[in-house]
C-alpha positions in Angstrom: 10.5 -13.6 22.9 9.6 -10.9 20.7 10.7 -10.2 17.6 14.3 -11.2 17.3 16.8 -9.6 14.6 20.0 -11.1 13.1 22.1 -9.4 10.3 24.1 -11.4 8.1 27.6 -10.9 6.7 26.3 -9.2 3.5 23.9 -6.9 5.2 20.7 -9.0 4.7 18.3 -8.4 8.1 16.6 -11.7 9.2 13.6 -11.5 11.5 11.7 -14.2 13.5 8.7 -14.1 15.6 7.8 -17.7 17.2 4.4 -18.5 17.7 4.6 -21.8 19.9 0.8 -22.4 19.5 0.7 -22.8 16.0 2.3 -25.2 13.5 2.5 -23.1 10.3 5.1 -20.5 9.7 4.6 -17.4 7.5 7.6 -16.1 5.7 8.8 -14.1 3.1 11.4 -11.4 1.5 10.5 -7.8 1.2 12.3 -5.2 -0.6 12.2 -1.9 -0.3 12.2 -0.9 -4.2 8.6 -0.8 -5.8 6.8 1.2 -8.2 8.1 4.7 -7.5 11.6 3.4 -7.8 11.1 2.8 -11.7 12.5 5.3 -14.6 10.0 6.5 -16.9 10.6 4.2 -19.4 10.4 1.3 -16.8 6.9 2.2 -15.8 4.9 -1.2 -14.9 8.6 -2.9 -14.6 8.3 -3.6 -10.5 4.8 -5.3 -11.0 6.1 -7.3 -14.5 9.0 -8.9 -12.3 6.8 -9.7 -9.6 4.7 -11.6 -11.9 7.8 -13.2 -13.8 9.5 -14.4 -10.5 6.9 -17.3 -10.9 8.0 -18.1 -14.6 11.0 -20.6 -14.0 14.2 -20.5 -12.5 17.7 -22.6 -13.4 16.2 -25.2 -11.1 12.4 -25.3 -11.7 10.2 -24.6 -14.4 6.8 -22.2 -13.5 5.4 -25.6 -12.8 7.4 -26.8 -10.6 7.6 -24.2 -8.4 3.6 -24.0 -8.5 3.9 -27.9 -7.9 6.5 -28.2 -5.1 4.6 -25.6 -2.4 1.3 -27.1 -3.3 2.8 -30.8 -2.7 3.3 -30.1 1.0 -0.4 -27.9 1.0 1.7 -24.6 1.2 1.0 -21.3 -0.4 3.4 -18.8 -2.3 2.5 -15.7 -4.2 4.0 -12.2 -4.3 2.8 -8.4 -4.3 3.7 -5.2 -5.6 3.1 -1.7 -3.7 4.2 1.8 -4.3 7.6 1.4 -2.2 7.7 -2.2 -1.5 7.8 -5.6 -3.6 7.3 -9.0 -1.6 7.2 -12.6 -2.0 5.9 -14.6 0.6 5.2 -18.1 1.2 3.2 -20.0 4.3 4.1 -23.7 5.0 3.8 -26.1 7.7 6.4 -26.1 10.3 8.2 -29.3 8.7 8.7 -27.7 5.4 10.1 -24.4 6.2 13.3 -25.4 4.4 11.0 -26.0 1.2 9.7 -22.3 1.4 12.9 -20.4 2.2 14.6 -22.3 -0.7 11.9 -21.4 -3.3 11.9 -17.8 -2.2 15.5 -17.9 -2.5 15.4 -19.6 -5.9 13.2 -17.2 -7.3 15.2 -14.1 -6.2 18.8 -15.6 -7.3 18.0 -17.8 -10.4 14.9 -16.6 -12.4 15.3 -17.0 -15.7 12.8 -14.5 -17.1 12.3 -16.3 -20.1 11.4 -14.7 -23.5 7.8 -16.9 -24.0 7.1 -16.6 -20.5 7.6 -13.1 -20.5 5.1 -12.7 -23.9 2.6 -14.9 -22.4 2.5 -12.9 -19.0 2.8 -9.3 -20.7 -0.2 -10.3 -22.0 -1.9 -11.3 -18.9 -1.1 -7.7 -17.3 -2.3 -6.3 -20.5 -5.5 -7.8 -19.5 -5.4 -6.8 -16.0 -5.0 -3.0 -17.1 -7.9 -3.4 -19.3 -9.8 -4.5 -16.4 -8.6 -1.9 -13.9 -9.6 0.8 -16.7 -13.2 -1.1 -16.5 -14.0 -0.5 -12.9 -14.6 2.8 -11.9 -14.2 1.9 -8.3 -10.7 1.2 -9.5 -9.8 3.7 -11.7 -10.7 6.4 -9.5 -7.8 5.6 -7.3 -5.7 5.6 -10.3 -6.7 8.9 -11.4 -6.8 10.0 -7.2 -2.7 9.3 -7.2 -1.8 10.7 -10.1 -3.6 14.2 -9.9 -2.2 14.5 -6.1 1.1 13.6 -7.5 1.2 15.1 -10.8 3.9 13.6 -13.2 6.1 12.1 -10.5 6.3 8.2 -10.2 4.3 8.2 -6.9 1.4 8.4 -8.5 1.6 6.6 -11.1 -0.4 3.0 -11.5 1.5 0.3 -10.2 0.3 -1.8 -13.5 2.1 0.2 -15.8 0.9 1.3 -19.4 0.2 -1.2 -22.4 2.8 0.6 -24.3 5.6 0.1 -21.3 4.4 -2.8 -20.5 4.7 -4.5 -24.1 8.2 -3.0 -24.5 10.2 -4.8 -21.9 12.4 -7.5 -22.5 14.3 -10.6 -20.3 17.5 -8.3 -20.5 15.1 -5.2 -19.0 13.9 -7.1 -16.3 17.1 -8.6 -15.3 18.7 -5.0 -15.4 16.0 -3.5 -12.7 16.4 -6.3 -10.5 20.2 -6.4 -10.5 20.1 -2.4 -9.9 17.6 -2.5 -7.3 17.6 -5.6 -5.4 20.5 -5.5 -2.9 21.0 -7.0 0.9 21.1 -3.5 2.1 17.3 -3.1 1.0 15.8 -6.7 2.1 14.6 -7.9 4.6 13.7 -11.7 5.4 11.2 -12.4 7.8 9.3 -15.7 9.0 6.4 -15.5 11.8 4.8 -18.7 13.5 6.5 -21.7 14.7 10.2 -20.9 13.9 14.0 -21.1 15.5 15.3 -18.1 15.2 18.8 -19.5 14.8 17.8 -22.3 12.3 16.0 -20.0 9.9 19.1 -17.9 10.3 21.4 -20.5 9.0 18.9 -21.5 6.8 18.8 -18.2 5.4 22.3 -17.8 5.0 22.8 -20.7 3.2 20.8 -19.1 0.6 21.1 -15.9 0.6 24.2 -14.7 2.4 25.7 -14.3 -0.9 23.5 -12.4 -2.4 25.0 -8.6 -3.5 25.4 -6.3 -0.6 24.3 -3.2 -2.1 21.7 -1.5 -4.8 23.1 0.7 -6.9 20.1 3.0 -7.7 19.7 6.0 -6.7 16.6 7.0 -4.1 13.6 8.0 -5.8 13.3 11.5 -6.0 11.5 13.3 -2.9 7.6 13.3 -3.7 5.8 17.0 -4.0 2.0 16.6 -3.0 0.2 18.8 -6.1 -3.0 18.6 -5.7 -5.8 19.2 -8.4 -8.5 17.7 -10.0 -9.6 15.3 -12.5 -13.3 14.1 -13.6 -14.0 11.6 -16.1 -17.8 11.7 -17.5 -18.9 7.9 -18.0 -22.4 6.7 -18.9 -22.7 4.5 -15.7 -25.6 4.3 -13.2 -23.4 5.7 -10.0 -20.4 7.9 -9.6 -17.2 7.1 -7.7 -15.9 10.4 -5.8 -12.5 10.8 -4.0 -11.9 13.9 -1.8 -8.6 14.2 -0.6 -5.4 16.0 1.1 -1.8 15.6 1.7 -1.3 13.3 4.5 1.4 12.6 6.9 4.6 10.3 6.2 5.3 7.2 8.4 8.2 9.4 10.4 6.3 12.2 11.1 4.7 13.3 14.4 0.9 13.3 13.1 1.0 9.9 11.2 -1.0 7.7 14.0 -3.0 10.9 14.7 -4.0 11.1 10.6 -4.4 7.4 10.8 -6.9 7.6 14.3 -8.7 10.7 12.3 -9.8 9.0 9.2 -11.4 6.1 11.8 -13.1 9.5 13.3 -14.5 10.1 10.2 -15.3 7.0 8.1 -13.4 4.0 10.2 -17.2 2.2 10.3 -20.7 2.4 10.8 -20.8 4.5 13.6 -18.1 6.9 11.8 -19.2 10.9 11.5 -19.4 10.8 7.4 -21.4 7.1 7.6 -23.7 8.1 10.3 -24.2 12.1 9.1 -24.3 11.2 5.1 -25.5 7.9 4.2 -27.6 7.2 7.3 -29.5 10.6 8.4 -29.3 11.9 4.7 -29.0 8.4 2.5 -26.7 10.5 0.0 -24.8 8.0 -0.8 -24.6 4.0 -0.7 -20.6 3.6 0.5 -18.5 6.1 1.8 -15.4 5.7 4.0 -12.1 7.7 5.3 -8.7 6.1 4.4 -4.9 7.5 5.4 -2.1 6.2 3.3 1.4 6.6 4.7 4.5 6.7 2.5 8.2 7.5 3.4 8.3 11.0 2.7 4.3 12.0 2.5 0.9 10.5 3.0 -2.7 11.1 1.4 -5.6 11.5 3.5 -8.8 10.7 1.8 -12.7 10.1 1.5 -14.3 7.8 -0.7 -17.9 8.2 -1.7 -20.1 6.1 -4.7 -23.7 7.8 -5.3 -26.0 8.1 -7.9 -25.3 11.1 -10.3 -28.5 12.9 -9.1 -27.4 12.9 -5.5 -23.6 14.0 -6.3 -24.2 17.8 -6.2 -25.4 17.6 -2.3 -22.8 15.1 -1.5 -19.6 16.9 -1.4 -20.7 20.0 0.4 -21.9 17.8 3.1 -18.6 15.9 3.3 -16.8 19.2 3.8 -19.1 20.5 6.1 -18.1 17.3 7.9 -14.6 18.2 7.5 -14.7 21.3 8.9 -16.5 20.5 12.2 -13.7 18.1 12.9 -11.6 21.0 12.9 -13.6 22.7 15.4 -15.1 19.6 17.6 -14.3 16.1 18.4 -15.7 14.1 21.1 -14.0 12.3 23.6 -16.2 9.1 23.0 -15.4 9.4 19.2 -11.3 9.3 19.8 -11.8 6.6 22.5 -14.0 4.6 20.0 -11.3 5.2 17.1 -8.8 4.5 19.1 -9.9 1.1 20.6 -11.0 0.2 16.7 -7.4 1.0 15.9 -6.1 -1.0 18.6 -8.2 -4.2 18.1 -6.9 -4.1 14.6 -3.6 -4.6 16.0 -3.9 -7.0 18.1 -6.0 -8.7 15.5 -3.8 -8.7 13.1 -0.8 -10.1 15.1 -2.6 -13.0 15.6 -2.2 -13.8 12.3 1.3 -15.1 11.4 1.2 -13.7 7.9 0.1 -10.6 9.0 2.4 -10.1 11.5 5.3 -11.1 9.2 4.1 -8.1 7.1 3.8 -5.8 10.0 8.1 -6.9 11.3 9.3 -6.6 7.6 7.4 -3.0 7.3 9.0 -1.8 10.3 12.1 -3.0 9.6 12.3 -1.1 6.2 11.1 2.0 7.4 12.3 2.4 10.8 15.2 0.0 11.1 13.7 -2.0 14.0 10.6 -3.8 15.4 8.3 -1.2 17.1 6.4 -3.5 20.0 3.1 -3.1 20.6 3.3 -1.2 24.2 5.3 1.7 21.9 2.2 1.5 19.6 -0.4 1.8 22.5 1.7 4.4 24.2 1.2 6.4 21.0 -2.1 5.9 21.0 -2.9 6.4 24.3 -1.2 10.2 23.9 -3.4 11.6 21.2 -5.9 14.1 22.6 -9.1 15.6 21.4 -7.2 19.0 21.1 -4.5 17.4 18.9 -6.6 15.7 16.7 -9.0 19.2 16.0 -5.6 20.8 15.2 -4.4 18.1 12.3 -8.1 18.3 11.1 -7.9 22.0 10.8 -4.5 22.0 8.7 -5.5 18.8 6.9 -8.6 19.9 5.5 -7.7 23.9 4.8 -4.7 22.7 2.4 -5.0 22.2 -1.2 -7.5 19.6 -1.9 -7.5 16.6 -4.7 -10.9 15.6 -6.5 -11.4 13.2 -8.9 -14.6 11.6 -10.2 -15.8 9.0 -12.5 -19.2 8.4 -13.8 -22.6 10.8 -14.0 -20.4 13.7 -12.9 -22.1 16.7 -14.6 -23.6 18.1 -11.3 -20.2 17.9 -9.1 -19.5 20.9 -7.9 -16.6 23.2 -9.6 -12.9 22.5 -8.2 -13.2 26.6 -7.3 -16.0 26.0 -5.5 -14.8 22.8 -3.5 -11.5 24.7 -2.6 -13.2 27.8 -1.7 -15.5 25.8 1.1 -12.5 24.6 2.3 -10.0 27.9 2.4 -8.3 30.4 0.5 -8.1 29.4 -3.3 -5.1 27.5 -4.0 -3.0 27.1 -7.1 -4.1 24.0 -8.9 -4.1 21.4 -12.0 -7.1 20.6 -13.5 -7.2 17.4 -15.9 -10.8 17.1 -17.6 -11.9 13.8 -19.6 
């Protein structure tokens, strides 16, 4: 039957996809509100709210939330991203009503108890410290901060110790009331689920949820690019070279996804073969493309010893320039097959499928069927990928590096190899 979608009287979107061959259901509530929707003084609030959602409601203690789901062998969790927050569960199909009730309870009746808040603030401070002590985490935080200088879209999701310690229970309640409305939320279930029965149960528990969020949309992002390098006494250097990518809605989004696989999507990719296998200049290298609602980031991450850093980036940039001149049909076919297989494999997981449907509903307002996605992939040509490469990699770069970075080429040299010298921002630590 495919994906079925209904809309409640308060505007809440409810969607299901039935997998008749399984006996479980993955369900969740996805909210179009994330880290980029925070005010300056709220940095880290979306992530803290996600943590606090499981710390007790008017009906259940924190222990009772955990015990009730685990008593039936289920799972419950949440996640915060730049643009969304999700609360999800996985249960046996006969326990679906309990899953709905628990998720609705934490969204409508959370207490955000001050004592629980103090404990969870301490946990997040430890999380911030652990991220700072992990070079391959911190280099990505600095990458987004540099790519979108002084903008909420580029900030770390975790927040800072100062902001996290400042939050009160009232602050969290106000943030949730401002950001969470039925018009920005979708409820999705995938697995052994009857659509109309699920809709009735969601209506019962969330049909009276406030219809609209009152906050204004996050400001339009502006890609700035720039340079950040942090010298640390480490055995290896973590480096990310990036460029402005493509938003979900634009024509080149899927082309950018496939291009990242051509360049660094596996052991047969260009960068892996040329940089790691043939020249041994790093022990890890891959390319990625992140799409957002109004922008994107295309990047290459590599980890190498300090003695190879001077040769590493010039070789990466040479491969990027080559991609703007020629891509083999075989490379495109291989990357397209990888992407296609990933879509099909994820569709066989109820949890992955529920998340995919939710993202599509929040971003496009409708589920996108597999045939449409395959048509988009099938329309890609080598000419289109080479044209995209020449445009992407001649734009203003973002360079971030953590570790023994003394031999890394200057930003001017890196930018000069890629194209005309751009306006840039430099941060040195």
